[in-house]
FINU-83403 format. One line per field, with one value per residue (C-alpha): residue in three letters; chain; x, y, z. Coordinates in Angstrom, 1 decimal, always signed. Last residue first. Example, Ala and Ser with C-alpha at 12.3 -4.5 7.8 and 13.67 -1.06 7.14 Angstrom:
2
residu	[SER;ALA]
chaine	[A;A]
east	[+13.7;+12.3]
north	[-1.1;-4.5]
up	[+7.1;+7.8]
// end
This chain:
351
residu	[LYS;PRO;LYS;SER;SER;GLY;ALA;PRO;ALA;ALA;SER;PRO;LYS;ALA;SER;ALA;SER;ALA;THR;ALA;THR;PRO;LYS;VAL;SER;PRO;ALA;THR;THR;ALA;SER;ALA;SER;ALA;PRO;ALA;SER;VAL;ALA;ALA;THR;PRO;LEU;LEU;GLY;PRO;ALA;GLY;SER;THR;THR;VAL;ALA;PRO;ALA;ALA;GLY;GLY;GLY;LYS;VAL;LEU;ILE;VAL;GLU;LEU;ASN;MET;TRP;ASP;THR;LEU;ALA;GLN;ASP;PRO;ASN;ALA;GLY;ALA;GLU;PHE;LEU;ARG;GLY;ASN;ILE;TYR;ILE;THR;PRO;THR;GLY;LYS;VAL;GLY;LEU;GLU;ASP;ALA;LEU;LYS;LYS;ASP;ARG;ALA;ILE;ARG;ASP;ALA;ALA;GLU;ASN;GLY;LYS;MET;ASP;THR;THR;PHE;LYS;GLY;ILE;ASP;LEU;GLY;LEU;GLU;LYS;ALA;TYR;GLY;LEU;LEU;ASP;SER;GLU;GLU;LEU;HIS;THR;GLN;ASN;ARG;PHE;MET;LYS;ASP;HIS;MET;ASP;TRP;PHE;LYS;GLY;GLN;LYS;SER;ALA;ALA;PHE;GLY;ALA;ARG;ALA;SER;ILE;GLU;GLY;HIS;PRO;HIS;GLY;GLY;LEU;PRO;MET;PHE;LYS;PHE;VAL;PHE;ARG;ALA;GLU;ALA;LYS;HIS;ASP;SER;PHE;ALA;LYS;ALA;LEU;ILE;PRO;GLU;MET;MET;GLY;CYS;HIS;PRO;CYS;GLU;PHE;ASP;ALA;TRP;GLU;VAL;LEU;THR;VAL;ILE;ALA;ASN;GLU;PRO;GLY;LYS;SER;PRO;SER;ASP;ASP;ILE;LYS;VAL;GLU;ARG;VAL;LYS;GLY;ALA;GLU;PHE;ARG;ASN;LYS;TYR;SER;LYS;GLU;ILE;GLN;GLU;ASP;THR;GLN;GLY;ASP;ARG;VAL;SER;LYS;LEU;LEU;PHE;LYS;ALA;ALA;PRO;ALA;CYS;GLY;ALA;CYS;THR;LYS;LYS;ASP;THR;VAL;CYS;GLN;ALA;VAL;THR;GLY;VAL;ASN;ALA;CYS;PRO;ALA;GLN;PHE;LYS;THR;VAL;TYR;GLY;SER;TRP;GLU;LYS;ARG;GLU;ARG;THR;THR;LEU;SER;SER;THR;ASP;VAL;GLY;GLU;LEU;THR;VAL;GLU;PRO;HIS;ASP;LYS;THR;VAL;GLU;PRO;PRO;THR;GLU;THR;LYS;GLN;CYS;SER;GLY;GLY;ASP;ALA;ALA;ALA;PHE;ALA;VAL;LEU;LEU;VAL;SER;SER;ILE;ALA;LYS;LEU;GLY;MET]
chaine	[A;A;A;A;A;A;A;A;A;A;A;A;A;A;A;A;A;A;A;A;A;A;A;A;A;A;A;A;A;A;A;A;A;A;A;A;A;A;A;A;A;A;A;A;A;A;A;A;A;A;A;A;A;A;A;A;A;A;A;A;A;A;A;A;A;A;A;A;A;A;A;A;A;A;A;A;A;A;A;A;A;A;A;A;A;A;A;A;A;A;A;A;A;A;A;A;A;A;A;A;A;A;A;A;A;A;A;A;A;A;A;A;A;A;A;A;A;A;A;A;A;A;A;A;A;A;A;A;A;A;A;A;A;A;A;A;A;A;A;A;A;A;A;A;A;A;A;A;A;A;A;A;A;A;A;A;A;A;A;A;A;A;A;A;A;A;A;A;A;A;A;A;A;A;A;A;A;A;A;A;A;A;A;A;A;A;A;A;A;A;A;A;A;A;A;A;A;A;A;A;A;A;A;A;A;A;A;A;A;A;A;A;A;A;A;A;A;A;A;A;A;A;A;A;A;A;A;A;A;A;A;A;A;A;A;A;A;A;A;A;A;A;A;A;A;A;A;A;A;A;A;A;A;A;A;A;A;A;A;A;A;A;A;A;A;A;A;A;A;A;A;A;A;A;A;A;A;A;A;A;A;A;A;A;A;A;A;A;A;A;A;A;A;A;A;A;A;A;A;A;A;A;A;A;A;A;A;A;A;A;A;A;A;A;A;A;A;A;A;A;A;A;A;A;A;A;A;A;A;A;A;A;A;A;A;A;A;A;A;A;A;A;A;A;A;A;A;A;A;A;A]
east	[+8.3;+9.9;+7.7;+9.1;+8.4;+5.7;+5.4;+7.9;+7.3;+4.6;+3.4;+0.1;-1.5;+1.6;+4.7;+6.9;+4.5;+6.9;+4.7;+5.6;+3.0;-0.8;-2.8;-0.7;+1.6;+2.9;+0.1;-1.9;-4.9;-4.8;-6.7;-5.1;-5.6;-3.5;-0.7;+0.9;+2.2;+1.9;-1.6;-3.9;-5.4;-6.6;-7.6;-5.5;-7.9;-9.7;-12.6;-15.7;-14.1;-10.9;-9.5;-5.9;-4.5;-1.9;+0.8;+0.1;+2.0;+4.1;+7.7;+7.5;+5.4;+7.5;+10.4;+9.8;+8.4;+11.4;+13.8;+11.2;+11.1;+15.0;+15.2;+12.9;+14.5;+17.9;+16.8;+14.7;+17.0;+15.4;+12.2;+10.3;+7.4;+5.4;+2.0;+0.9;-1.3;+1.0;+3.9;+1.9;+4.1;+2.7;+5.0;+3.3;+0.9;-2.2;-3.1;-5.8;-6.8;-10.1;-8.6;-5.9;-8.7;-10.5;-7.1;-6.5;-10.1;-9.8;-6.3;-7.8;-10.9;-9.4;-7.0;-10.1;-11.7;-9.1;-6.2;-3.4;-5.0;-5.5;-2.2;-0.7;-2.9;-1.5;+1.6;+1.7;+4.8;+8.7;+9.7;+11.8;+8.4;+6.8;+10.0;+9.3;+5.4;+6.3;+8.8;+6.0;+3.3;+5.7;+7.7;+11.0;+12.0;+11.3;+13.6;+15.1;+11.2;+9.9;+12.0;+11.5;+7.8;+7.9;+9.5;+7.5;+4.3;+5.5;+2.5;+1.0;-1.8;+0.7;+1.8;-1.1;-1.5;+2.0;+1.4;-1.7;+0.1;+2.4;-0.2;-1.5;+1.4;+2.7;+1.6;+2.6;+1.0;-2.4;-0.9;-0.9;-1.6;-1.3;-0.8;+1.8;+2.1;+5.3;+5.3;+7.8;+9.4;+11.2;+12.2;+13.9;+16.8;+15.5;+12.6;+14.4;+16.8;+14.2;+12.4;+15.6;+15.8;+12.2;+12.6;+14.6;+12.2;+9.0;+10.3;+10.7;+6.9;+6.5;+6.2;+3.6;+3.2;+1.2;+3.1;+2.4;+4.4;+3.4;+5.2;+4.4;+4.2;+1.7;+1.2;+4.6;+6.6;+5.5;+2.5;+0.5;-2.9;-5.5;-7.5;-4.6;-7.0;-5.2;-6.8;-5.4;-3.7;-3.1;-5.3;-2.8;-0.2;+3.3;+4.5;+1.8;+2.0;+5.5;+6.1;+3.4;+4.7;+8.9;+7.4;+6.0;+8.3;+10.8;+13.3;+17.0;+18.0;+19.0;+15.8;+14.2;+16.9;+16.2;+12.4;+12.7;+15.1;+12.1;+9.8;+11.8;+12.5;+8.4;+7.2;+7.5;+5.0;+5.5;+6.3;+10.0;+8.8;+11.6;+10.8;+7.1;+7.7;+9.9;+7.3;+4.5;+1.7;+1.5;-2.2;-2.3;+0.7;+2.8;+4.0;+2.4;+4.3;+5.2;+7.8;+9.8;+9.2;+10.9;+13.6;+14.1;+14.8;+16.9;+19.0;+18.9;+20.3;+22.9;+24.0;+22.8;+25.0;+25.6;+21.6;+22.0;+18.7;+19.0;+18.0;+16.4;+18.4;+16.5;+17.4;+15.3;+12.0;+10.8;+10.8;+12.3;+9.0;+7.0;+9.4;+8.7;+11.6;+12.5;+12.9;+15.6;+16.4;+16.9;+17.4;+15.2;+12.3;+10.5;+10.7;+14.3;+15.2;+13.4;+14.7;+18.3;+17.9;+16.3;+19.2;+21.5;+19.3;+19.7;+23.9;+23.6;+21.6;+23.5;+23.0]
north	[+23.3;+19.9;+16.9;+13.6;+10.2;+10.6;+13.8;+16.3;+19.1;+21.4;+25.0;+26.6;+24.3;+21.9;+23.1;+19.7;+17.1;+14.9;+12.2;+13.1;+10.7;+8.9;+5.3;+1.9;+2.1;-1.4;-4.2;-5.9;-7.6;-8.3;-11.2;-14.0;-17.1;-15.5;-15.8;-12.2;-9.0;-6.1;-4.8;-3.3;-0.2;+2.5;+6.1;+9.1;+11.8;+14.0;+15.4;+14.0;+12.5;+11.7;+9.4;+9.5;+5.9;+4.9;+2.0;-1.3;-3.3;-6.3;-5.7;-2.8;-1.0;-2.8;-1.6;+2.1;+2.1;+1.2;+3.2;+6.5;+5.0;+4.9;+8.2;+10.0;+8.2;+9.4;+13.2;+12.7;+11.6;+11.8;+10.0;+11.4;+8.9;+9.6;+9.0;+6.6;+7.3;+6.7;+8.8;+11.5;+14.2;+16.6;+19.9;+21.3;+20.4;+18.3;+16.4;+14.3;+12.8;+14.7;+17.7;+18.0;+17.3;+20.6;+22.6;+22.1;+22.7;+26.4;+27.0;+26.4;+28.9;+31.3;+31.7;+31.2;+34.3;+36.5;+38.7;+36.7;+36.4;+40.5;+41.0;+38.3;+40.0;+42.9;+41.8;+40.1;+37.7;+37.8;+35.9;+38.9;+40.7;+37.7;+37.9;+41.9;+41.4;+39.1;+41.0;+44.2;+41.6;+40.7;+37.3;+38.2;+36.0;+32.8;+34.0;+30.7;+29.2;+31.8;+32.1;+28.1;+28.4;+31.3;+29.2;+25.8;+28.3;+29.7;+28.9;+32.1;+30.9;+29.2;+32.3;+33.4;+30.4;+30.9;+34.3;+33.2;+30.7;+33.8;+35.9;+33.1;+32.3;+35.5;+36.2;+32.3;+30.8;+30.9;+28.0;+28.3;+24.7;+24.9;+21.6;+20.6;+17.9;+15.7;+13.2;+10.6;+7.9;+9.6;+12.6;+9.9;+11.4;+14.9;+14.1;+13.1;+16.1;+18.3;+17.1;+17.0;+20.6;+21.9;+19.8;+22.7;+25.3;+23.2;+23.2;+27.0;+27.4;+30.7;+29.1;+26.7;+22.9;+19.8;+17.8;+15.1;+12.4;+10.4;+7.4;+5.3;+8.4;+8.5;+12.2;+12.6;+15.2;+18.3;+19.4;+22.5;+21.4;+20.6;+18.2;+15.7;+13.8;+11.8;+8.5;+6.5;+3.2;+2.5;-0.2;-1.8;-2.7;-2.2;+1.4;+2.0;-1.2;-1.5;+1.8;+1.0;-2.3;-1.0;+1.9;-0.4;-2.7;+0.0;+1.5;+1.0;+1.6;-2.0;-3.1;-1.0;-1.4;-5.1;-4.7;-2.8;-5.7;-8.3;-6.0;-5.7;-9.4;-9.8;-6.7;-8.6;-11.6;-14.6;-16.5;-18.3;-20.3;-19.0;-15.1;-15.4;-17.7;-15.2;-12.2;-14.1;-15.9;-16.1;-15.7;-11.8;-10.1;-7.4;-10.6;-11.0;-9.7;-12.8;-14.6;-11.7;-9.7;-12.6;-13.2;-9.1;-9.6;-12.4;-10.9;-7.6;-10.1;-11.8;-8.2;-7.0;-5.9;-9.4;-9.4;-9.8;-10.5;-12.3;-15.3;-15.2;-17.0;-16.9;-17.0;-19.3;-17.5;-19.4;-16.0;-12.6;-10.6;-12.5;-10.9;-7.4;-5.6;-3.7;+0.3;+2.1;+5.5;+9.0;+11.6;+14.4;+15.5;+14.5;+18.4;+18.9;+15.5;+16.5;+19.7;+18.8;+16.0;+18.5;+20.6;+17.9;+17.0;+20.4;+20.4;+17.2;+18.5;+21.3;+25.1]
up	[+5.6;+4.6;+4.2;+4.0;+2.7;+0.0;-0.3;-1.3;+1.3;+3.0;+2.2;+3.0;+1.9;+1.5;-0.3;-0.4;-2.1;-4.4;-4.0;-4.3;-9.1;-15.3;-15.7;-16.0;-13.1;-12.4;-11.5;-9.0;-9.2;-13.1;-13.9;-14.7;-17.7;-20.2;-17.7;-16.5;-18.9;-16.6;-15.9;-18.7;-18.6;-16.5;-18.8;-18.8;-19.6;-22.4;-20.9;-23.1;-25.9;-26.8;-24.1;-23.6;-23.0;-20.9;-22.3;-21.8;-19.3;-20.8;-20.3;-22.0;-19.8;-16.7;-18.1;-18.8;-15.2;-13.9;-15.5;-14.4;-10.8;-10.2;-12.3;-10.0;-6.8;-7.8;-8.3;-5.0;-2.8;+0.7;-0.2;-3.4;-3.5;-7.1;-6.8;-9.6;-12.2;-14.9;-12.7;-10.6;-8.7;-6.0;-5.9;-4.1;-1.4;-0.2;-3.3;-2.3;-5.8;-5.9;-4.5;-7.1;-9.6;-8.1;-8.3;-12.3;-12.7;-10.6;-12.1;-16.0;-14.8;-13.8;-16.7;-18.6;-16.5;-17.9;-15.8;-17.8;-21.0;-21.1;-19.9;-22.9;-25.7;-24.9;-24.5;-27.4;-26.7;-27.8;-24.7;-23.4;-23.5;-21.5;-18.9;-18.4;-18.1;-15.4;-13.7;-13.8;-12.2;-9.2;-9.4;-8.5;-6.0;-7.7;-10.7;-12.3;-11.6;-13.5;-16.5;-16.6;-17.0;-19.1;-21.4;-20.8;-21.4;-24.8;-27.2;-27.3;-25.2;-22.9;-22.3;-20.8;-18.4;-17.3;-16.5;-14.3;-12.6;-11.5;-10.7;-8.2;-6.7;-6.0;-2.4;-1.6;+1.7;-0.4;-2.6;-6.5;-7.9;-11.7;-13.6;-15.8;-18.2;-19.0;-21.3;-21.4;-24.1;-26.8;-24.1;-21.6;-20.2;-20.8;-19.1;-15.8;-16.7;-16.6;-13.1;-11.4;-12.5;-11.3;-7.6;-6.2;-7.5;-6.5;-3.4;-3.2;-4.0;-5.9;-9.2;-7.8;-9.0;-9.4;-11.8;-14.6;-15.7;-18.5;-19.2;-22.3;-24.6;-27.3;-26.6;-27.2;-24.6;-23.6;-22.0;-20.8;-19.8;-22.4;-20.2;-18.9;-16.2;-13.8;-13.1;-10.0;-9.7;-6.2;-6.9;-9.4;-6.3;-7.7;-6.2;-4.0;-2.0;-2.1;-0.6;+2.4;+2.9;+3.2;+5.2;+7.9;+8.1;+8.6;+5.8;+6.4;+2.5;+2.2;+2.9;+0.4;-2.0;-1.7;-1.9;-5.2;-6.6;-5.7;-7.7;-10.8;-10.8;-10.6;-12.7;-16.1;-15.5;-17.6;-14.4;-14.0;-11.1;-9.2;-9.8;-9.5;-6.1;-4.7;-5.5;-4.0;-6.0;-9.6;-10.1;-10.3;-11.5;-9.3;-7.0;-4.1;-0.6;+2.1;+0.5;-0.9;+2.5;+4.4;+2.2;+2.2;+6.0;+6.0;+3.7;+5.9;+8.7;+7.0;+5.7;+2.2;-0.5;-1.5;-2.8;-6.6;-7.9;-11.4;-10.1;-6.6;-3.5;-0.2;+3.1;+5.6;+6.7;+9.8;+11.8;+9.5;+8.7;+11.8;+14.0;+13.2;+11.8;+14.7;+14.0;+11.8;+13.0;+11.6;+13.9;+15.1;+13.3;+10.0;+9.0;+10.1;+8.1;+5.4;+5.0;+5.1;+2.2;+0.1;+0.6;-0.4;-3.1;-4.6;-4.1;-5.9;-8.7;-9.3;-8.3]
// end
């Protein structure tokens, strides 16, 4: 199934989950009242209607910029402050208005994307990963191999990683859900394959064969991958696999993860929305811009449990201390299968 078809399926699922038609509520008067239209260098508002430009002008003069002590988004761009996130923030708000989001949705998504307090520490530990350890963008996914929404998200994630191979690291966390009878055994199979350096190969096979995850199927995939079947079986059924899964679930609980797939990107919960492939592309591209523009890349601890630590905010005047920032720790959300089954989080929740 192509990405376009997958997006269509997810969109239908999201619409069904949210119940009923899509309607934009009226923008509160305070957003547009007494706010003349704003023009910002480098931000093209020609795609907006007159009403939308007024709404957007209200937001950029209302929301604080993604760096401390530089004022609102509009002030930051107009005064050419040395904050890499200001112009992207203005464009982010423009797209939100153009997409017909409500005032509540716009404020929530803006804070989730740019506010420093929304960045969480996401421990990597010894979870399966691919990509450079010093990557400037770290994507962490909680998934269940039997979760249909995870299956639909998998090629979207694969493409995003492929497009950013030199800059991104992809980390997998096991989260088998009780509503999926083969979730636990397939997670164990993934762990067992990782013990022989074949996690991602097994990962791909299981997602391509989500309706064939009996133990006999998993052993067949292991044979196809040339694994030592005796070791694979022992590792699959051993306590180490159970411990790995339990640790991933514990971290998920600490972060408030409710379903699968749930994705954190540099510590921020990724919001998939109704068009997850485009949303992920936009998020990854913006993250690269923000980090390269002055934010520090996430660091991995070398003592205790390895994890992604909070680092500096995007560049701002030397006198400024960060209060808001782009992601700096290693985000639906794509949360689609909840306990027992849900939908890409952040905005939509198909069942």
